DORO-182999 format. One line per 2 residues: their letters; for each residue x, y, z of C-alpha. Coordinates in nm, 3 decimals. Layout:
BEGIN
a> X Y Z; ...
***
This chain:
BEGIN
mk> 10.898 7.065 9.609; 11.057 7.192 9.291
ai> 10.714 7.248 9.136; 10.604 7.451 9.440
ki> 10.912 7.670 9.410; 10.850 7.729 9.039
ig> 10.484 7.820 9.102; 10.594 8.049 9.387
lg> 10.848 8.223 9.167; 10.581 8.267 8.899
lf> 10.338 8.424 9.148; 10.604 8.657 9.283
lt> 10.711 8.774 8.937; 10.346 8.824 8.837
gf> 10.274 9.038 9.142; 10.596 9.233 9.094
ai> 10.519 9.294 8.724; 10.172 9.429 8.814
fl> 10.335 9.650 9.078; 10.575 9.797 8.822
gs> 10.303 9.830 8.557; 10.072 10.014 8.796
ff> 10.323 10.301 8.792; 10.177 10.403 8.455
ma> 9.810 10.310 8.507; 9.659 10.656 8.555
sy> 9.552 10.981 8.397; 9.534 11.307 8.592
tv> 9.289 11.597 8.612; 9.329 11.890 8.851
td> 8.970 11.984 8.941; 8.831 12.276 9.141
ev> 8.776 12.031 9.428; 9.144 11.933 9.423
la> 9.246 12.299 9.433; 9.010 12.372 9.722
nq> 9.132 12.071 9.923; 9.504 12.130 9.862
lg> 9.540 12.509 9.839; 9.261 12.650 10.053
dk> 9.237 13.028 10.019; 9.509 13.028 9.750
aq> 9.304 12.809 9.516; 9.162 13.102 9.323
lf> 9.506 13.257 9.284; 9.633 12.930 9.133
ke> 9.331 12.900 8.903; 9.372 13.253 8.769
sn> 9.744 13.219 8.710; 9.753 12.910 8.483
ki> 9.553 12.680 8.255; 9.613 12.353 8.440
tg> 9.269 12.335 8.605; 9.037 12.095 8.421
qs> 9.305 11.981 8.178; 9.352 11.605 8.137
ys> 9.705 11.460 8.160; 9.800 11.112 8.044
sn> 10.131 11.128 8.228; 10.220 11.246 8.577
fk> 10.558 11.361 8.439; 10.387 11.633 8.233
lv> 10.150 11.726 8.518; 10.435 11.759 8.770
sd> 10.632 11.974 8.526; 10.333 12.204 8.471
le> 10.267 12.228 8.846; 10.628 12.328 8.908
ta> 10.602 12.597 8.642; 10.268 12.721 8.777
fn> 10.395 12.759 9.134; 10.708 12.939 9.018
di> 10.499 13.174 8.802; 10.276 13.255 9.099
nt> 10.581 13.330 9.313; 10.723 13.559 9.044
qq> 10.391 13.740 9.021; 10.356 13.781 9.398
lk> 10.713 13.904 9.434; 10.642 14.177 9.180
iy> 10.334 14.285 9.372; 10.459 14.263 9.732
gi> 10.836 14.296 9.693; 11.017 14.625 9.751
te> 11.156 14.734 9.415; 11.498 14.877 9.331
te> 11.340 15.218 9.272; 11.174 15.209 9.617
ie> 11.506 15.116 9.776; 11.664 15.423 9.613
ki> 11.385 15.642 9.755; 11.437 15.503 10.105
vs> 11.814 15.562 10.086; 11.760 15.917 9.961
an> 11.528 15.993 10.254; 11.808 15.913 10.503
tg> 12.121 16.109 10.580; 12.399 15.940 10.775
sf> 12.177 15.704 10.975; 11.880 15.489 10.880
ql> 11.539 15.579 11.021; 11.233 15.354 11.000
ts> 11.022 15.662 10.929; 11.185 15.669 10.583
ld> 10.965 15.372 10.494; 10.690 15.629 10.431
ql> 10.849 15.655 10.086; 10.672 15.327 10.007
ge> 10.338 15.510 9.987; 9.993 15.427 10.122
gd> 9.747 15.141 10.084; 9.734 14.773 10.177
ia> 10.032 14.666 9.966; 10.248 14.951 10.095
ay> 10.142 14.867 10.451; 10.249 14.506 10.395
kk> 10.588 14.619 10.265; 10.641 14.844 10.568
st> 10.535 14.575 10.813; 10.761 14.305 10.670
fk> 11.059 14.541 10.648; 11.019 14.631 11.016
dy> 11.005 14.261 11.103; 11.320 14.175 10.909
gg> 11.510 14.503 10.920; 11.406 14.671 11.245
wl> 11.762 14.627 11.367; 11.871 14.891 11.112
ds> 11.682 15.171 11.291; 11.917 15.458 11.388
re> 12.221 15.269 11.261; 12.500 15.491 11.125
fg> 12.643 15.429 10.775; 12.958 15.569 10.620
sa> 12.804 15.604 10.276; 12.478 15.577 10.086
ee> 12.609 15.267 9.907; 12.674 15.092 10.239
mk> 12.319 15.171 10.354; 12.173 15.054 10.024
sq> 12.362 14.726 10.051; 12.217 14.654 10.398
is> 11.863 14.751 10.292; 11.891 14.536 9.979
gv> 11.994 14.240 10.195; 11.684 14.284 10.412
ve> 11.463 14.309 10.102; 11.609 13.986 9.961
ni> 11.542 13.803 10.289; 11.183 13.925 10.283
kk> 11.141 13.790 9.932; 11.309 13.461 10.015
yq> 11.144 13.383 10.347; 10.829 13.592 10.383
iv> 10.659 13.671 10.052; 10.696 13.328 9.888
ne> 10.577 13.164 10.208; 10.287 13.393 10.294
kg> 10.173 13.517 9.953; 10.311 13.236 9.737
fd> 10.467 12.894 9.790; 10.811 12.812 9.935
ky> 11.018 12.527 9.793; 10.918 12.280 10.066
ki> 10.549 12.356 10.022; 10.582 12.321 9.644
kd> 10.743 11.979 9.689; 10.460 11.859 9.915
lk> 10.189 12.006 9.694; 10.324 11.846 9.378
ys> 10.288 11.510 9.549; 9.950 11.564 9.717
mt> 9.789 11.730 9.412; 9.916 11.457 9.180
ke> 9.782 11.187 9.411; 9.437 11.345 9.449
ss> 9.418 11.413 9.072; 9.486 11.050 8.982
ig> 9.216 10.875 8.777; 9.247 10.510 8.680
pv> 9.209 10.146 8.786; 9.441 10.178 9.086
ss> 9.262 10.479 9.236; 8.925 10.314 9.161
sp> 9.013 9.974 9.314; 9.313 10.007 9.548
sl> 9.220 9.692 9.744; 9.220 9.483 9.425
fl> 9.568 9.602 9.332; 9.684 9.557 9.690
fl> 9.591 9.190 9.648; 9.731 9.155 9.296
ty> 10.068 9.295 9.401; 10.153 9.247 9.767
vl> 9.951 8.933 9.836; 10.078 8.757 9.523
ci> 10.435 8.859 9.601; 10.411 8.742 9.963
vg> 10.248 8.408 9.878; 10.488 8.351 9.591
al> 10.794 8.435 9.802; 10.685 8.201 10.082
my> 10.614 7.919 9.836; 10.965 7.966 9.702
il> 11.126 7.988 10.048; 10.947 7.724 10.258
pk> 11.056 7.416 10.056; 11.415 7.504 10.148
ik> 11.350 7.342 10.485; 11.365 7.006 10.302
dg> 11.685 7.089 10.113; 11.911 6.851 10.300
pp> 12.023 6.865 10.665; 12.049 7.191 10.862
gi> 12.367 7.391 10.820; 12.531 7.641 10.589
kn> 12.591 7.541 10.228; 12.821 7.756 10.015
ng> 12.765 7.569 9.688; 12.774 7.819 9.401
lf> 12.757 8.123 9.629; 13.008 8.321 9.424
hr> 12.882 8.189 9.091; 12.517 8.296 9.110
am> 12.415 8.606 8.919; 12.220 8.733 9.221
ts> 12.483 8.687 9.491; 12.811 8.760 9.311
vg> 12.748 9.108 9.168; 12.623 8.941 8.851
wl> 12.366 9.086 8.611; 12.074 8.988 8.835
gi> 12.233 9.143 9.143; 12.313 9.464 8.954
lt> 11.955 9.477 8.823; 11.818 9.429 9.176
gs> 12.050 9.694 9.317; 11.954 9.937 9.041
fl> 11.584 9.890 9.119; 11.640 9.947 9.491
ia> 11.845 10.261 9.424; 11.580 10.396 9.185
fy> 11.302 10.319 9.434; 11.475 10.507 9.714
vi> 11.560 10.805 9.493; 11.196 10.839 9.386
ly> 11.067 10.781 9.740; 11.284 11.046 9.903
ff> 11.318 11.306 9.631; 11.035 11.258 9.378
pe> 10.735 11.099 9.559; 10.494 11.270 9.317
ym> 10.587 11.007 9.058; 10.490 10.706 9.274
tn> 10.137 10.813 9.367; 9.977 10.492 9.234
wi> 10.202 10.282 9.457; 10.095 10.491 9.755
im> 9.725 10.479 9.664; 9.752 10.099 9.666
vd> 9.821 10.090 10.040; 9.550 10.344 10.132
pv> 9.321 10.062 10.258; 9.589 9.944 10.503
sq> 9.656 10.300 10.617; 9.284 10.369 10.663
fl> 9.254 10.055 10.875; 9.552 10.140 11.098
kg> 9.543 10.517 11.141; 9.214 10.625 10.984
sd> 9.364 10.834 10.703; 9.517 10.787 10.359
ag> 9.874 10.669 10.318; 10.175 10.888 10.255
rf> 10.508 10.795 10.101; 10.662 10.697 10.434
fl> 10.367 10.475 10.519; 10.431 10.294 10.191
yg> 10.799 10.272 10.284; 10.726 10.136 10.632
fi> 10.474 9.886 10.493; 10.714 9.743 10.232
yt> 11.004 9.756 10.480; 10.811 9.553 10.736
lc> 10.689 9.296 10.482; 11.046 9.243 10.358
il> 11.171 9.178 10.711; 10.884 8.939 10.786
vm> 10.907 8.737 10.464; 11.286 8.727 10.449
gv> 11.292 8.663 10.822; 11.123 8.331 10.749
rm> 11.402 8.255 10.502; 11.661 8.352 10.766
mi> 11.509 8.114 11.021; 11.509 7.827 10.772
ky> 11.866 7.891 10.662; 11.999 7.909 11.018
rh> 11.758 7.657 11.172; 12.053 7.470 11.325
sk> 12.115 7.770 11.557; 11.865 7.858 11.829
yq> 12.045 8.188 11.876; 11.984 8.292 11.515
iv> 11.618 8.187 11.525; 11.549 8.391 11.839
rt> 11.751 8.688 11.711; 11.560 8.689 11.382
as> 11.228 8.666 11.564; 11.336 8.966 11.772
vm> 11.405 9.197 11.475; 11.078 9.083 11.313
ff> 10.888 9.167 11.631; 11.046 9.508 11.694
qt> 11.004 9.621 11.333; 10.641 9.511 11.313
sf> 10.523 9.631 11.651; 10.744 9.924 11.756
af> 10.850 10.068 11.421; 10.533 10.015 11.215
ll> 10.212 9.934 11.401; 10.248 10.132 11.726
pe> 10.339 10.469 11.565; 10.046 10.441 11.322
il> 9.804 10.352 11.603; 9.930 10.653 11.800
lr> 9.835 10.875 11.506; 9.486 10.722 11.503
ln> 9.457 10.823 11.868; 9.570 11.179 11.781
kp> 9.900 11.126 11.959; 10.250 11.209 11.828
yf> 10.410 10.967 11.584; 10.688 10.802 11.783
df> 10.918 10.502 11.733; 11.014 10.394 12.084
kn> 11.313 10.191 11.964; 11.472 10.462 11.748
iw> 11.766 10.640 11.911; 11.952 10.961 11.835
pl> 12.173 11.012 11.636; 12.023 10.746 11.407
dy> 11.696 10.929 11.470; 11.870 11.250 11.365
df> 11.559 11.473 11.375; 11.472 11.386 11.736
ff> 11.590 11.730 11.856; 11.447 11.932 11.564
dn> 11.235 12.224 11.681; 10.913 12.091 11.530
el> 10.967 11.750 11.692; 11.041 11.900 12.034
st> 10.743 12.136 12.011; 10.510 11.850 11.913
li> 10.620 11.634 12.205; 10.611 11.916 12.461
es> 10.267 12.029 12.347; 10.129 11.673 12.365
gs> 10.102 11.666 12.742; 10.228 11.394 12.972
lg> 10.261 11.132 12.696; 10.473 11.365 12.484
if> 10.694 11.453 12.783; 10.734 11.080 12.855
ml> 10.835 11.019 12.492; 11.091 11.300 12.513
gw> 11.229 11.166 12.840; 11.234 10.811 12.703
gi> 11.438 10.920 12.401; 11.690 11.114 12.610
al> 11.720 10.829 12.862; 11.799 10.582 12.584
ii> 12.079 10.806 12.459; 12.239 10.884 12.796
ig> 12.161 10.575 13.004; 12.026 10.298 12.781
vp> 12.311 10.283 12.529; 12.608 10.263 12.770
vf> 12.433 10.029 13.015; 12.304 9.781 12.755
vy> 12.629 9.789 12.557; 12.823 9.722 12.876
ff> 12.623 9.408 12.948; 12.542 9.282 12.596
gk> 12.762 9.467 12.346; 12.621 9.666 12.056
rw> 12.441 9.351 11.939; 12.151 9.429 12.175
yc> 12.051 9.705 11.933; 12.223 9.649 11.598
sw> 12.131 9.281 11.569; 11.823 9.242 11.788
vc> 11.624 9.568 11.771; 11.731 9.810 11.497
gc> 11.515 9.829 11.183; 11.817 9.904 10.961
gg> 11.993 9.602 11.106; 11.676 9.397 11.078
la> 11.648 9.464 10.704; 12.019 9.399 10.656
et> 11.997 9.067 10.842; 11.691 8.942 10.653
lg> 11.655 9.099 10.308; 12.031 9.156 10.293
dp> 12.144 8.813 10.414; 12.200 8.671 10.062
yr> 12.461 8.944 10.005; 12.659 8.937 10.332
ql> 12.956 8.766 10.162; 13.008 9.076 9.942
sd> 13.133 9.289 10.233; 13.488 9.407 10.167
ks> 13.727 9.252 10.423; 14.039 9.443 10.315
lk> 14.248 9.661 10.547; 14.184 9.957 10.317
aw> 13.807 9.917 10.359; 13.851 9.909 10.738
kv> 14.049 10.233 10.734; 13.787 10.405 10.516
er> 13.511 10.269 10.739; 13.665 10.411 11.058
wm> 13.707 10.759 10.912; 13.367 10.774 10.746
ih> 13.149 10.648 11.028; 13.310 10.869 11.292
tv> 13.294 11.170 11.058; 12.919 11.116 11.020
la> 12.887 11.091 11.400; 13.073 11.421 11.439
fa> 12.853 11.579 11.171; 12.540 11.458 11.354
iv> 12.663 11.604 11.684; 12.747 11.942 11.527
mt> 12.417 11.951 11.338; 12.219 11.868 11.653
gg> 12.410 12.129 11.854; 12.321 12.392 11.595
vl> 11.956 12.285 11.593; 11.930 12.309 11.973
yt> 12.110 12.647 11.972; 11.850 12.780 11.729
yw> 11.566 12.627 11.932; 11.683 12.794 12.253
tg> 11.796 13.130 12.114; 11.591 13.176 11.798
ns> 11.913 13.263 11.612; 11.986 13.038 11.313
qi> 12.326 13.190 11.225; 12.627 13.021 11.387
lg> 12.980 13.117 11.276; 12.842 13.228 10.942
fs> 12.643 12.907 10.883; 12.267 12.861 10.899
sy> 12.159 12.576 11.127; 11.862 12.522 10.894
dv> 12.093 12.471 10.597; 12.317 12.233 10.794
rs> 12.029 12.013 10.902; 11.885 12.021 10.550
vy> 12.219 11.900 10.410; 12.239 11.626 10.674
ga> 11.884 11.511 10.606; 11.931 11.498 10.229
wi> 12.282 11.352 10.206; 12.302 11.136 10.519
ga> 11.943 11.064 10.625; 11.810 11.000 10.274
gf> 12.103 10.958 10.037; 12.341 10.750 10.249
ag> 12.106 10.564 10.482; 11.840 10.498 10.218
vv> 11.968 10.510 9.862; 12.319 10.375 9.928
gt> 12.248 10.188 10.250; 11.990 9.955 10.099
gf> 12.041 9.995 9.724; 12.400 9.875 9.753
yp> 12.309 9.542 9.922; 12.367 9.342 9.599
lm> 12.679 9.545 9.516; 12.877 9.590 9.840
gn> 12.709 9.369 10.099; 12.422 9.418 10.339
rv> 12.576 9.645 10.602; 12.710 9.935 10.394
wc> 12.518 10.193 10.601; 12.598 10.021 10.931
ry> 12.970 10.000 10.847; 13.032 10.337 10.688
gc> 12.755 10.576 10.786; 12.542 10.496 11.091
pl> 12.627 10.748 11.367; 12.452 10.537 11.630
aa> 12.665 10.235 11.534; 12.971 10.456 11.582
yl> 12.850 10.564 11.926; 12.767 10.204 12.027
gi> 13.100 10.085 11.888; 13.304 10.332 12.094
vq> 13.138 10.205 12.412; 13.175 9.841 12.306
rf> 13.542 9.879 12.218; 13.645 10.019 12.555
ks> 13.377 9.924 12.808; 13.179 9.610 12.737
rf> 13.163 9.260 12.878; 13.077 9.118 12.535
ri> 13.340 8.964 12.310; 13.359 8.696 12.043
tt> 13.631 8.464 12.164; 13.831 8.217 11.955
ng> 14.001 7.883 12.000; 14.280 7.898 11.746
gq> 14.384 7.538 11.801; 14.061 7.413 11.643
ci> 14.062 7.647 11.338; 14.094 7.469 11.000
sc> 14.106 7.796 10.801; 13.793 7.713 10.602
gn> 13.711 8.086 10.581; 13.338 8.050 10.646
cs> 13.354 8.304 10.929; 13.518 8.574 10.717
ty> 13.297 8.500 10.418; 12.978 8.546 10.618
ce> 13.087 8.847 10.826; 12.865 9.129 10.707
mg> 13.073 9.394 10.885; 13.382 9.324 10.676
id> 13.586 9.174 10.960; 13.842 8.913 10.857
vr> 13.736 8.683 11.139; 13.965 8.401 11.022
wy> 14.270 8.624 11.085; 14.169 8.645 11.452
aq> 14.066 8.278 11.475; 14.396 8.149 11.337
rg> 14.583 8.341 11.609; 14.340 8.261 11.889
qn> 14.270 8.632 11.940; 13.940 8.769 12.064
iv> 13.749 8.985 11.818; 13.745 9.330 11.974
rs> 13.658 9.539 11.669; 13.414 9.817 11.754
sc> 13.230 9.751 11.427; 13.128 9.397 11.531
vg> 12.748 9.386 11.571; 12.753 9.051 11.749
cg> 12.517 8.886 11.501; 12.686 8.554 11.577
vc> 12.669 8.429 11.219; 13.045 8.364 11.218
ss> 12.991 8.128 11.511; 12.688 7.968 11.345
vc> 12.875 7.886 11.024; 13.192 7.762 11.192
pr> 13.213 7.380 11.148; 13.455 7.338 11.442
gv> 13.307 7.549 11.721; 13.606 7.784 11.717
ln> 13.403 8.102 11.777; 13.185 8.173 12.079
le> 12.980 8.469 12.198; 13.128 8.545 12.538
vk> 13.012 8.760 12.828; 13.287 8.812 13.086
de> 13.263 8.975 13.427; 13.428 9.319 13.404
ad> 13.536 9.302 13.769; 13.736 8.985 13.707
rf> 13.866 8.998 13.352; 14.053 8.672 13.402
gk> 13.771 8.494 13.577; 13.554 8.215 13.450
pi> 13.366 8.334 13.139; 13.011 8.263 13.038
ll> 13.009 8.099 12.694; 12.725 8.074 12.445
gn> 12.762 7.791 12.195; 12.667 7.785 11.827
dg> 12.302 7.740 11.920; 12.310 8.034 12.165
vk> 12.274 7.807 12.472; 12.501 7.860 12.775
ld> 12.792 7.615 12.788; 12.965 7.479 13.096
a> 13.314 7.631 13.073
***
């Protein structure tokens, strides 16, 4: 068995080394075909404005830098051509006396460019027509503001490239320009990386089933470099943080990793992979492989085996396969198990428009999502606690329970951490509600300004700092540093919503029998949500914390059967309870 584990570790490290090395296995050439495919009618403009076309790059870092410069140069050039100049603003002001008249735009001259300037000014500044001003300077200030908005939102978008388009184009042009072994043989590298890693990991994990009798063993848990914030854990956390930062903010640098999974993407949805397909693919594989480890580790508990199988199923089918198959059928991408406000962009205008325009299926998806928020959450939490989602369905919880299981003992159990947790998670929930309210206000009224703030800016900040930075970079990257439920404890707005319902209106509780507690501390050690379970167990108090996700691991690791997952009839709070033992089977109370 030891030899199998060593061979498995060797295969995994080999596959992982090839994966890392493939990052640099490419050169890049932006051809006329790439320009035509990516830029369409702006291809010639790009070609005339720079010397990138046809040039060979040995590094995507240099290519990306040159692309950024080229797009910015084009924008500068287009703004000079189509933007209203300071001199033209002075002419417009001079042509008005007291009030502004749109007819003063004739000062911009004749011709196509002048016509464009007049048209865009009327679109953005039509509200100025016939408006009275106390001075020429006041009028000039208002006109200058309109001109700046035209430059910022109209010219760079229509005649040049806005910042979001530049970000997407840097990625797509870099990917299509890639030349090398990975782009030539993606299936081979798919095998050399993912298949070797999967086989190696399973060869390392499966022999654990013979490592003594079932049950939890703490030997060396806080002395291993991987599980005690040692050098190996810090190295692993650093890699995860770097991976998420590149994935969310600099995908143009990981094009080879994305090209590798093109064959899988072509098979599932009939088109090449994008960065989030790569993310979903790796995410799902981690849950499946580490789910096997979870089942072996907790094989003495039927409850844990079934729960782990549940998160593996929902991630694979509902979060990964079904949405990709929907795209193949030209239907909207939709994760039926994702719920607002965790799915924070559910009410974004583009999402709503896509669903509404997709006919009956899209309307059903929209209704399904709203029903889960309003009806599904309170009803299911009432009967089963927040565990029905956080520990049985949620993809974030699924990754935390499987890939993050080796780090659950690192969760801070201090009172200070609990206080910080309560403030942070409910602040994020409030932020999500305000952001969504602003988004819907803009969708219904068309006005993006609310109390001096732009709803577009607010949702952009939420997406970058909460959706990407907190949920992704910190939420997963900090597994080896702060435990596996950092996002769930401190940031998930849906967990906050579920927790409020669970705290005040749920039949689910973890009950304790203090007379049997030997204060071994296993329950507190293994609580991923930072709850000092032993404190409750020693006093015979039920665990009513809203943060509890009902994973049941505290019960599974208890050697005395002190902790039980209890469902009590709300109508008779002192009636006979239904108890689930360590193995998840109903007990006769």
